[in-house]
C-alpha angles and dihedrals in degrees: 000000000000126000122240094263090078089089096151112086090214093053089054093048095045096048092041088054090052093047090052094046092046098043116139108265140151121283121294120230136172122236097178125076111251116251112246095253092054089048090054093047092048092049091051094048093047091061089067133071089237145303137277127189148151114253140200115199127196120186117192112203110209097197095054099025089231129139119214119197133197140165138197141112139288139202124192123186125183128274104038103310119136142174118184115179118187107198102174143076092354119008118232136146135216113195132176132177090192093266106050132033124211121195107192132186116182123221115289095213139019111281095024126111131243123234132218128190114206123203134174122242090252089063097050128039123187098179101120101041093037089051093053096046093045094049099253107136101151103082094169128254123334131035120030121080113206122199137168116244096176132346091281104021122079136186122219116191114189120204111266112275097019102091108038110255095332112124097177138001123207115203123194120199127204094226100202094054096028090230131141107249102172141014119191119191123199112202129209087244090063092252119131128213118196119192115189118191127211134176090022116189129184102216125217088202136014119188115238089225088075089066100052128078123213115207113218129203092264094059126088115219125219116187116198 
């Protein structure tokens, strides 16, 4: 699935996780009434153009009992625009303008070339994860069961086959600010991805230039 230039084990794990989460699937919809706190969070987020935040990601690999960590920053703009920059330990960028997706890894060493994979919207869907991170929990009628674990932690269980390989998502809310502080994804493989958000900002405006990727002469292009 990935070309040889993904030499870092973490880059492979991180991008594989995103590919699985963002796999093309049928539409997501909610069949459970939203708890009051989630309704308040959703209403607050929907007043903004989108969200930007710093993130720390931990991926626990069941088969090897290893934990891979990364950190960076994200921007999400409705409808369907995304910029996910991993800064450490291995830089890479996922960008979408809502129509095209770019998966970019910069050169590892001086004199080497970067690589970018380009996919159409029809090949990659970000509806479920984007929805969670941007405070959209009401997906309509049909396929996500929402339950309250504690007063500020909620479980969202999408119908099998509608959210990539995610079997359940746990969302933690910072009650005082009504902000999403953590999203934990349990995968059908048994792996777990935990995304913790810091310095969250609900933006009144996000420039469209953030959600486009310009390919320079030192970058090899792979169109899928």
